[in-house]
C-alpha positions in Angstrom: 2.1 -2.2 -8.9 -1.4 -2.4 -10.3 -2.4 -4.8 -7.6 -1.1 -2.5 -4.9 -3.1 0.4 -6.3 -6.2 -1.2 -4.7 -4.8 -1.4 -1.2 -6.7 0.2 1.7 -3.8 2.3 3.0 -3.6 5.7 1.4 0.2 5.9 1.8 0.6 2.6 -0.1 -1.6 3.7 -3.0 0.2 7.0 -3.2 3.6 5.3 -3.2 2.4 2.8 -5.8 1.4 5.7 -8.1 4.9 7.2 -7.6 6.5 3.9 -8.4 4.4 3.6 -11.5 5.6 7.0 -12.5 9.2 5.8 -12.3 8.4 2.8 -14.4 6.7 5.0 -17.0 9.8 7.3 -17.0 11.7 4.3 -18.4 9.0 3.2 -20.9 6.1 5.7 -21.4 4.4 3.4 -23.9 3.3 1.3 -20.9 0.6 3.9 -20.3 -1.0 2.7 -23.5 -1.9 -0.7 -21.9 -5.5 -1.2 -21.1 -4.8 -2.4 -17.5 -2.7 0.7 -16.9 -5.4 2.9 -18.2 -7.9 1.3 -15.8 -5.5 1.5 -12.9 -4.7 5.2 -13.4 -8.4 6.0 -14.0 -9.3 4.3 -10.7 -6.7 6.4 -8.9 -8.0 9.6 -10.5 -11.3 8.8 -8.8 -9.6 7.9 -5.5 -11.0 9.3 -2.2 -7.6 10.5 -1.2 -6.3 13.8 -2.5 -2.7 12.6 -2.4 -3.5 9.6 -4.5 -5.4 11.7 -7.1 -2.5 14.2 -7.1 0.0 11.5 -7.8 -2.1 10.2 -10.7 -2.5 13.6 -12.2 1.3 14.2 -11.8 2.0 10.9 -13.6 -0.2 11.8 -16.5 1.0 15.4 -16.6 4.6 14.3 -16.9 4.1 11.8 -19.8 1.0 12.7 -21.7 2.6 15.8 -23.1 5.6 13.9 -24.3 3.4 11.3 -26.0 0.5 13.0 -27.8 -1.1 9.6 -28.6 -1.5 9.1 -24.9 -3.4 12.3 -24.6 -6.2 10.8 -26.7 -6.4 7.8 -24.5 -6.5 9.7 -21.2 -8.4 12.8 -22.4 -11.8 11.7 -21.1 -10.3 10.8 -17.7 -8.7 14.2 -17.3 
C-alpha cells in the first residue's frame, strides 16, 4: 500500500489511503510505524484534495482512539 501511495494517478493514491484506513481499522498500532508516518505525511501534502481528505479522515478516525498516536501526528496535522 505504501508503494502505491506514490503513484501518479490521483484515484489510485486516494484508494490506497482508503485501503490503508481499512488495515488500520484492524490494527491501529500500525500507524506508529515510521514508514507509515512518512507515507501519511506525504499524502497530507499531496497536490490532490481527495488524497489529502482521505489522509485526514484516516488520522481523524484513529488518532482520537489512540492518544499516543496524536503525539506522533500532531506536527503533521
